[in-house]
N, C-alpha and C positions, 0 to 999 in steps of 0.2 A: 088688324093686318099691319105689319111693319114693313118698312122699306128694305129691300134687299140690295145686293151689289149689282150695279148695272152690267149688262152684257159687255159694254166697252171696257170697263175696268177689270172684269173677269178675264178678258182676253189680253189686256195690256195695261197694267197699272204702272203709270210713269214713275221712274226712279232716276236719280242722279247721285253721284258721290257726295256725301256730307262734307261740308267745309264751314268752319266758324270764323267769323271776323268780329272784332269788337266795335270798331268805329267805321261808320259808312257815311257816304254823302247822301244816299237815298235809301230809305226803307220802303219796300213795296209790300202791301198787305194783299195776299191772294196769289196763289201759284197756279192760275189757270191760263187760258190763252192770252188774256190781256196782260197779266203780271209778268209772264215769261217774255212776251214780246217787248214790253216796256223795259224790263230789266236788261235784256240783251242790248237794246239800242243805247241805253244810258251807259252801260259798261263799255261798249265800243267807242263811245264818245269820251271815255277817260274817267268816268265817275265810278266810285266804289258803291256797290249795290248789294243789299241783302233782301231776299224775298221771304216773307213769313207766310206760312200756311197752317191753318188750324189742324188739318189732318194730313193727308198726303198730297203730293203734287197732282193736280188735275182731278181731285176727288169732289170738287164742288160742281157748279153748273156746267163747267167745261167737260166733265166726264159723265154728266147725267141727263143729257138732252137727247133729242131724237135723231141726231146725226145728219141734219140738213145743212147744206151750205148754199145760201140763196143771196142773190144780189138785192140791193134796196134795203129798206127799213120796214118797220111793222105796218105803217100806213100804206094803203094802195097808192100807186103812183099818181093817179089823177087827183086823189085827195091831198097827197103831199104837195103837188104843184099849187093847189089852192091855199093850203095851210102855211107852207114854208116859203112860197114864192117859186115861180117857174124856174129861175136860174139856179136857186139853191137846191131844189129837188133834182134837177138834171145833174148838177155837180155831185150830189150825194150818190145817185144811182151809178154814175160813171166811176166814181171812186170805189164803190163796192165791187164793181166789175173788176177793177184793177186789183183790189184786195183778194178777190177770188183767184186771180192768176198767181198772186204771191202765196196764197194758201196752198194751191196745187203744187207749187215748186217746193215748198217746205214739207208738205205732207207725203209727197211721193205716192207710193202704192196704198196709202191710207185714204186717198181721195179718188173718187170716180166721177168724172165729168159726164154725167148722163142726162143732164137737164132736169127740169122739174115741171110738174103740172099743177096749176092753180085752178081748182075745180069749182064749178057752180053747182051747189047742192039743190037749188030751186030756181024758179024764174026770176025772182028778185035779185038773187046773187048773180045770175047770168047778166042781168042789166048792169049791175055794178062792175063786174069784171070785164064786160065788153067795153065799158067806158075806160077802164084802166088800159086795156089792150090798145084802144084807139089812141090814148094819150102816149103810150110807149112808142107806138109806130110813128106818131106825129113828131116825136123828138128823136127819131132814128135809132131807137133801141131794138135789138133783135128780139122778136117774139112772134109766135105763130098761134093761130086760133084753131082749135080742134073741136069739131062737132061730133065726130065719131069716136066713141070711147068704148070699144068692144069688150074690154076686160072688166068693165064696171057695170053695176046695175043701172037700169034705164032712167032712174030719177036724177042722175047727174046730167046737167043741161049744158054741157060744153066746158071748155077749159082753155086757159092760156098756157102754152108751152114755152118755157124759158130755156133756150138751148144751152146757155153757158153755166147754169146752176149745176149742182152736183150733190153727192153724198160723201160724208166723211166719217171715218172711225175717229171720234174726237179724242179719245185717250191716246191713240198713236200720234195724232197731231200734237198734243201737248207734250208727249215724250220728246218729239223732235224739236219743238220750241224750247223745252227745258234744257235739252242737251246743248243746243246752240248757245243759250244763255250761260250755262255753266262753263262752256268753252271760252266765252267772252270774259269770264271772271266773276260772274254772279254767284253769290253764296246763298244757298237755299237752307232755310230753317224750317223743317217740317214739324208737325205736332207742336206748333208754337202759336196758340191762339193769342190774339192781341186784345187785352182788356182796356188799355188806355194808350192814346197816342204818345203821352209823355214817357211811356216805358221804352220807346223805340230808340231813343238816343241818336236821332238823325235830324239834320237841318231840314231835309225835305222828305215828305212822306207822300206816297201814292196809295189811295184806297181803290183797289181793283177787285172788289168782291161781288160785283153785279148786285143781286138782291139780298145777299147775306151780309154779315158783319155789322148789323145794326147796333146802335148804342154808342158808337164812337163820336159822332157829331149829331146832336139832335136835329139841327136844321136840315141836315142831309137826309135824315130819316123821314122828314116830312115830305121831301120831294121825290124820294126813291122808295117805291112800294114793293114789298116782296110778294111774289106769286109762286104757287106750286104747280109744277107740271108733272103729271104722272104718265108713265110709259110702261109698256110690256114688250117682250120679245118671245115669239113662238119657237117651237122646235123647227128644224128645217122641213119645209113642205116638199111634196112630191113633184111640184111643178113651179115654174117661174111665171108669176102672173103680172107683176108690176116692175117695169124696167127703169123706173126713176122715182124720186120722192114725189108724193101726192099730198096736197093739202086743200081743205075745203072749209066752208062756213067761217070765213074770216080767220082761218088758221086754227080754229077750235078743234078740228079733226086733222090729223096728219099721220102718214104712214109711208113706209118704203119696204122693199124686199132686198135683202142682202145677197151677196154672191153665193152664199151657202143655202139660199132659199128661205131663210127665216124672215118672218114679217116683224118689223118693229113698228108699233102703233102707239100713238100718244094723243093727249088732249082731253077733250070733253070736260074741260074745267067748268063750263057753263052749266053742267048738271048740278053743281053745288058751288056756285061762284063765290059766295061769301066765305065758305070754309077754305076755299083754295087761295084766298088772299092771306097767306101765312108764310112764315119762314120755318115751319116745322117740316122737316124732310122725311115725311112718312107717307106710305100709300094708304088709301082708305077704301073701304068696301064699296061705297056708292060709285066712285069713279072707276075702280077696277071692274066692277060689274058692268058699268056702261061700256068700258073698253071691250070686255068679253062679248057683249051684245053686238057691238059694232063689228067685231071680227066675224061673227056669225053672218051679219048682213053682207060683209065683203066676200066671204069665202063660201057661205052656205053651210058651214059646220064650224064647231069650235075645236081647233087643234090644241095639242098640249102647249101650255105656256111655260117656258123655262125660266124666264126672268120677269120680275116686276120691280119697278123702282120709282123714286120721286126725286125731283131736283128743284131748286129754288132759283128763280130768275128775277130780275128787277124791271119794274114798269115805271114809266114816267107819264105825266099828264098829257104831254104832246107826242108821246111815242118816239122821242128822240133821245139819244144817250146824253149823259152829263159828262163832259170832258173838259178839264181845265182846273184852274185854282178854285178852291172852295171859299166863297166870300166870308170875310171876317176871321179866317184861319190862315195866317201867314205861313207859307211853306208847305201847305197841305193841298194836294191835288186829288182829283177823282177821275176815274174812267169806268163808268158803270151805267146800268139802266138800258139794256139792249132790247127789252120788250119781246124776248123770245127769239131774237135773231143774233145771238151772241157768237156763233162760230165764225162768221165773217166780220161783223161789226166789232167783235172783241179783238180781232187781229188789227183791224184798221184803227180802233181807238187806243190800243196799246201803242201803236206808232204815233198817233196824234198827241197823246199825253206826254210821251217822251219828247216830241218836238216842242211842246209848250214849255216843258221844264228847261230845255236847251235854248229857249227864246227864239225858236224858229217859227215864223208866221205861217199859218195855214188857214185858208178861208173857212174850212169846216169847223175850226175852233170857235169861230163867231157863231155859227149855227148851233153848236153843241154847248155853248158857254153855260156853266152851272148857274151863273147869276140870274138867268132868265127864270129859274124855278126855285133856287135856294135863297130864302129870305134871311139875311143876317139880322139877328135881334140886337 
């Protein structure tokens, strides 16, 4: 079974007018949410920018995810407080809330602020997410606890409702980001895979490929692990069952229902976790069969599946992005490693890496510094 075109890209493949430039101040690798955001801000600051994309704009992870737009990072908030420090975690969660506001303003009708439900799939997970809920409330973040989940089977044991989260059509978001970048003067070079940084002819380079683009810097490859997420989208159903994005089992199961009543379902990587630690962008029988079975559990029957696809995202050891200069590689910067939360973190980190290049201090750059994980040999 091979990967097909995602629903998002079938509806809205991003395009901008082609423009070539020979010499640029900054070359950006990756024309997704991060690359477009970074390119626009650098161009607005007066730098000449060229964005390289191996395929088409937005055709990597930014166009191949589940369409969730969530605050925070991959770790639970209570765990983040213990791991990164209470103030650092609070700052990160607040900043992602602000990034969600900016995403909404850019995306327009491609974004629906409907909240999200973080579900407990069993009693152990209920204990875990109850601790997260209490930590969020302790730090004055908006969150509600739901014990009644009438639209779901009874083995879900409660949920956190995050009222400010939402759902996004990510390809439309990238289209709007790319249009803004092009209007600021960014030149996009599509179907332009980068084999070597030396080929780019720019004093400064930004690697914005999340979990793809391996082989450019070996030390970066050691710190940034590719992972495959598989997704499907059904035909439009006869009824609207889910009014916001849902996710459970530490994010291994996730689904939402669109305005046209299609269900978009992804995850279940843990059914074959070793084979899913890959940068091969293909769907596989074991995961797709598991997704089909989960659909039957959710709906009571298997509807027609219209789209099946895979996307590659980047994982890091501490579940935080890498943003900033790459140790030992002068003039090379990275913004990647969103651990499955790239729609919001990708926007925020595109802004952060542009700030770093422009020598503008931001406290999150210390938290995300690549030097914590990238060991220069």
